[in-house]
N, C-alpha and C positions, 0 to 999 in steps of 0.2 A: 663742666661740659668737656667733651672730648672733641678733637678735631675730626672732620669728616673722612679724612684719609688715614686715620690712625685707629688702632684698637679693635678692629673688626676683621674677621676672616673674609668678609665680602670685599672689604676695601683692598686687602692684600691680594686676593684672587683676581682683582681687576687689573693688576699689572700685566703687561702684555707677555703672552707666551707665543702666540701666533697672530701677529697683527693682521695679516692678510685674511684670516678667518673671520674676524669681527673687528674691523679697524676703528669704528666709532662707538661700538658697544651700545647701540641705541636700544636694543632689546633689554640689555642688562640695566641701563639707566631707567627705563620705564618701570621695570620690576622693582628696582631699588626705591624709586620715588613712591610707588604704590605701597611698598612695605614700610617706608618711612612714615607715610601718611597714617597708616594703621598704628604704627608704634608711637607717633606723636599724640594721637588721640588717646591712647591707653597710657601715655606717660612712660613708655619703656625705652624709647630711642629718640633723642632730641635732634639728630642729624641723619640725613640720608647718606648712603655709601655711593661712591662714584667710581667710574672707570677712569683710566688715565687721562683721556681727553676731557671727560666730564669734570674731573677735579681741576684740571688746568683752567678750563673755562670758568669754573666756580670761583677759584681764588682770584682770577682776573676780574670777574664781576665785582667781588667784594673790594678788591683793590681800586677798581674804578670808582665805586661809590665813595670810598674813603678819600680818594684823590679829589673828587668833585666837592665833597663836603668840606675838605680842608682848603681847596683852592678858591672857591667862590667868595668866602669872606675876605680873602686877600685881594681879590679883584675889586670888591666893593670899597675897601680902604684906599687902594691906589687910585681908583677912578673918582671917588667921591671927595676925598680930603686932600688938602695941601699941607705939607709939613717938611721940615728940613731933611734932606736925604731921600726924598721920594723918588727922584729920578735914578739915584744910585740903587735904591732898593728894587726898583723895577728892572734895572739892568741885571741885578743879581738873581732874578728869577730864572735866568738861563743857566746859572752856575750848577745847581744840582744835576741838571741834565747831562753835563759834560764831566761830572766827577766819576772816577772809576767805580764801578758797582761793587767790586770786591772790597775796595777801601771803605765804602759806605757800610757794607755788611760788617766789617771789622769794627767800625765805629758803633754800630748797634750792639755788637757783642760787648764792647767796652763799656757801653752805657747801661744796657739792660741785662747783662749776664749775671750769673749768681754772685760773682765778686765785682760787679760793675759799679760805676759811679752812682747810679740811681739807688742801688741797695746800700751803698755806703751812706748816702744821705738819709735814707729811710732808717737805717740802723742808728744814726746819730740822733734822730728824732724819736727813737724808741718804738718805731713802727715795724710791722712784719715785712720781710723782704718779698720782692716780686719773683715769680718763677714763670717767666714767659718765653724763655729760649726754647726753641723746638716746637713752638705753637704757631698756628696759622695767624694769630693776632699780630705777632711781631713781624711776620712776613708782610702782612697787609700794610702795616705802618711804614715799613721800609720802602715798599712800593709807592706809598703816598709821598714819601720824601722826594722821589724822583718826579712823579707825575702831577702832584698838586701844583707846583710852580708852572708846569705846562698849561694846566687849566687856567691858572691865574693870568698867564701871559696872553692867551688867545681871547679870554673874556675881557680883559682890560682894553685890548685893541678894539673889540666890538663896542664896549661901553663908550669909548672916546669917539665912536662913529655915530652915536645916537644924536639925532637932531633935536636940540633943545626947543626949537620952535614948535615941534609936534607936542612936546610935553606942555608948553605954555598954552597951546591951543586947547588941549584937554582940560587944563585948569580953568581957562576962561569960560569953558562950557559947563563948569560946575563940578568937575571931578575933583575929589580930594587928592592930596599928594600921594597917598597909598594907591588909590584907584588909578591915577595917571601912571604910576610906576608899573602896576600890574598890566594895564591895558596898552601902554605905549612902549615902555622900556623893555619889559620882559620879553615880548615877542621879538625884539631886535637882538636881545642877548641870547635867546635860546639856540639859534644855529651855532654860535661860538661855543656854548656850553656842550652841545652835542658833539661838535668837532673835537673839543678837548677830551670828552669822555671816550669817544671812539679811538682816539690816539692812545689814551691811557690803557684801554682794553687791549689794543694790539700789542703795545709794549710789554704789558704784564702777562699777556698770553705767552709771549716768547721769553719769559723770565728764566734766568739761569743762575748767575752767581749769588743773588740774594737768597734764593731757595736753597742752593747748595750749602751756603755757609750757615744759614739760620734754621733751616728745616731738615736738610739732608734727604735721604731716601724715604724717610717716613712721610714726608710731604712732597714727594717727587712730582714735578711737572713733566711734560713731554721732554723738555730740554734736558732736565736732570737725568731722566731715564735714558735718553739717547747717549749722554755722556757715560752713564754706568755701563751701557751695552758696549760702547767702544772700549772701555777699560777691560771688559771681559772678552774682547776680540770678537764680539758678535756683530760683525759689520753689516750683514744683510738686514738684520732686524733694526739696527740703528738707522740704516738708509731708508727703510720703509717708513719708520716713524717720522724721520726728518722730512720725507717727501709729503706725507699726509699733513704735517704741521705747516709746511710751506704753502700748500694749496689753500688751507684755511686762512693763513695770514695774508696771502696775496688777495684773496677774495675780500677780506676786511679792508685792506689798504686800498684796493680799487674803489670800494664803496666810499671810503674817506676822500679820495682824490676827486671822484665825481661830485660828491657833496660840496667839497671846498670850491671846485670850479663853478658850481651853480650859485654858491653864495657870493663869490667874487664878481660874477656877471651881474648879480642883482644888487651890488653894493651902491650906496648913495654917498653924496658929499656929506662931510661931517660938520656939525655945528654943535659941539658937545656942551652940556651945561657947565657953568663955572664951578670949580672946586672950592669948597669952603675950608677955612682953617681947622685943623684937627683940634687945636686947643685955643679957641678964641678968648677964653678967660678961665680963671681957676674954678669958678662955679660950674662951667660947662663940663669939667672933668667928672662931675657926679651925675650927669645925664645918662639914661640907660644906654644910648647909642655909644657914647664914649667909653663907658664901663665895658660894654661888649667888645669894643675895639681892643682895649687893653687886655681883656681876658683872652681874646684870640691871639694877640701878640705873645702872651705868655705860652700858649700852646704851640705857636709857631716856633718860638725859641727852643722849646723842648724837642720838637720833632726835627727841625732843620739845623739848628746850631748845636744842640746837645750831643748828637753822635760824633760830629767832627771834633768838637772840643774834648769829648771824652776820650777819643782815640789819641789826641795829642797829649792829654793829661796822663793817660795810662802809660804812654811811652816814656814818661819821666817820673812816674810815681812808683815807688817800691814799697815793700812792707814796712820799712823804717823811715819813710819820707822820700823827698826828692832824690832822684838818682839818674845817672846816665848809663846804668848797667846794661840796658837793652841796646843802646847804641854801641857800647863797648863790645857787646856780643856780636853785632854786625861787623865791627872792625876785626875782632878775633876770627870770625868765620872767613872774612876775606883773606886774612894772613895765613891762618892755620888750616882752613877747610880743605878737604880732599876733593878730588876731581868730580866725584859724584854728588857732592853737597852743593846746595844753592848758595852762591856768593853774591853779596849785594852789588859790588861794582860792575860785574858783567851784566847784571840785570838792569842797572841804570844805563850802562852803555848801549845795551841792545835796544832798550826802549827808545833812546834818542836816535840811534841809527835807523831803526824801523820807522820812526816818525819822519825822519828826513826822506827816506825812501818813499814812504806813503805820500808825503807832500809832493814829491817829484812826479808821482803818478796821478794822484787824486786831483791836484789843482788843475792841470791842463784838461783832464778828463771832465771834471765838473764844469769848467768854463765852457768847454766845447758843447756839452749837453745843454747848458744854459743858453748859449747862442742858438743852437738848433731848435730848442723848444720855444724860443721867442720869435721865430720867423713864421710867416704865414705860409702854410702849405697844407694840402689835403693829408689827413691822417696825423696832424700834429698832436692831437689829444692822445692818440694811441701811442705814439713815440714817447710822449712825456710820461704816460703811465708806465710804460715798459722801463724807461730810464730811471724812474723812481722806485722800481721794483725792489732793489736791495734794502730799502727801508723795511720791507716786510719780510726780509730774509735774515734770520738771526745769525750771530757769529758762529753758533754751534753748527747750523746747517751749512754755512759757508765752509767751515772747517771740515765737515764730513765730506762735502762735495770735492774739495781739493784733496783730501786724504785719499779718497777712493778713486780719484781721477789722476791728476798730474803727479801727485806725490808717489802713489804706487806705480804710476806709469800708464800711459795710454798707447796701445799698439798702433803703429803706423803702417805696418806691412813690411815685408822684406826683411823681417828680423829686427826692425828698428822700433824704439819706444820713445815717446815724448815724456820726459820725467823732469819735474820741477820740485825741488826740495829746499829745505833750510830757509835762509833769509828771503829768497825770492817768493816762496810760498806764503810766508808770514806777511810780507809787504803786500802781496796780491790780495790777501784776505782783508788786511787793514784798509787798503785802497777801495775795495768794494764797499766797505762799511762807511768810508769817509766821503766819497765823491758826491753822493746825493746831498750832503749838507753844504758842500761847496756850491752845487747847483742851486739849492734853495737860498743861498746868500746872494748869488749873483743875478739869477733870472729876474726877480722882481724889479731890480734897479735897471736892468737892460730893457725890460718891458715898458718902463716909464720914460725912456729917452725919446726926445723929439726926432721922428724920422727925417725931418728936414735937414738936420745936421749931417746925417750920413749921406743924404742925397746931394748936399752941397759939396762934400768931399769927393763924391763920385763925379760930380759935374766938373770938378777941377782936375780930374784925371787920376784920382786915387783908385786903386783896385779895391775889390770888396774886402780882401784880407787887410790891406793897408788902412782902409777906413775903420775896420774893427780895431786894429792895433793902435792907431794914432788918435782916433776920435772916441770910440765907444768905451774901450777898456779903461782909459784914464778917467772917464766920467763915473765909472762904477768901481774905482779902485778900492773904496771902503768895503764894498761887498766882497771883492777878491781877497783883501787882507783878512776880513772876518772869516771867509771860507777857508783860507789857509790856516788860520788859528784853530778853527774847528777840526780840520783834518789832523793837525798835530795833537790836539787834545784827545781826540777819539783814538788815535793810534797809541798814544802813551797809556791810555786807560783800557785799551782793548784786552779782554781776558778770554772771552768765549772761544774764539778761533785759535788764539795763541796757545792755550793749554792743550789743544789737540795737535797743533802743527809743530810746536817747539821740539827740537831734537835733543833731548837731554838737558841737564842743568846748565850747560854752557850757553844755551840759546834761550834761557828763560828771560822774561821781562819782569818789570817791577810788580805788576799785578799778579803774575804767577808766583813770584817770590813771596808776596804777602800771603797768598793761599798756602804755600808750602810751609812757611814759618808758623802759620796758625796751627799746623799739625803738632807742633812741639808745645808751645805755650803762648799766651796772648801777648806778652811783653814784646818779644822780637817782631811779631806781626804788626803791632801798633807802631813800632819804631820805623819799620819799612813802609808802613802805610803813611806815616807822616812825611817821609822822604817823597813818596809818590804824590802826596797832596801838594807839596812845595812845587814839584815839577809841573803838575797840572795847572796850578794857580798861575804860573808864569804865562801859560797859554791864554788864560782868561784875561790877564793884564794886556796881552797883545791885542785881543779882541776889543777891549774897552778903550785903550789908549791910542794905539796906532790907527785902528778903524775910525775912532772919533776924530783924530787929527785930520784924516782925509775928508771926513764929512764937513768939518769946520773950515778946511782950506779950500 
């Protein structure tokens, strides 16, 4: 089988020449689907051809299906069974979401590439090698790496909100265990599953580094094509595509926020069913349910752990065994590299400096938005939706907006121009991406505070600001710290806007350096990716340890 965006003149001609003439290519899509239906019946063509937006939505749909299929069994295991490390495993479901996407793409290349770890293992077993790089399948699996844990996380939360008494009532009325699950539990889980699926679709619709590294222009989504247009200095066409994509993404995100608010308003108190031991006895290991759990665990290890371990292994594995040659290459590049070459230390330094700048901007901004959206006033829902809008705006779109605006300069009249370049532009882009996650970390905790505490502080003479600083913020310190760690992790891993706004090799960050080293050979890219993994993991430790310390204290 061939991929739907490859191998046909129709697919290639669907790439935009004049976006304004036929922005969504609806007529072409209808004709392609009709032609595909005839070809499918006659056995001549297994896939339809798509336009640019059509293929972007198509791969997002496939990625969403894969994410749900991989995420739901994980939610079942975490919600149904008790086993050592369950809480830690649940906490780790957030980790793939904050890992730098270009690093994950390099991990998939290291695992599934022609000379990757998977083919080495298959060769050792005498089996034929895999040839999946550059196909839609590997892109879909890489997207599932990011979004399946998101589906798991929201579904587990819903599962733990199921009222066990309703299930017991159904059983007492004669329903079998399966019938009680279908009639009572599934309807309560469905909203969470749909929420996770909608988020997965939004995020994969805006995909960029995964497709760029694993599929290239042969599988170009809107984001990849915008980047290609920018590199060819076709700014008008890039801006038109970015604007259209943003409109679609904002519409999807608005639907998600409305749906989430409706579900939150209708939520009930939780009395979840007790979890049962995963391994109550050795004989239980042979039951179909347990065998299915262990089979899923094996698949999860391949998909979620395999790429990261493969990247680390490839960074120290040479043709003749273990080696540090790729790290030595980074050292030599730092010492001997020319001014136009990418050096590792400036990339690390820039990533850390940009992260500090992002934290300084995104943290107060996110907390301020959280405070504003938890106050009662007319239009609060609209303000909240607008404030969370950056979730629906990709880094590529943010980079395009800053590039064509403040970076190139905005005329102010009188011969003056407002121009923002270099570090300031990059930090601004990172802060836009990070502050919604600060808000999402702080706002729920603020909303659960007892208003009487604030009223008591005000009655004792404290101003509104003093009550916020002295009473409310200390009580939500765990959310503030978690939001700060999110901001740092997002900034360190941000690739999309940085690759557009960085001014030459001296302002590259670690993710951009990983992508640039990949152009030479895989080894240096995996070494730089491992360095990036270490820095990003430190941010996760901050989320887990410091945030947990505030919660416990």
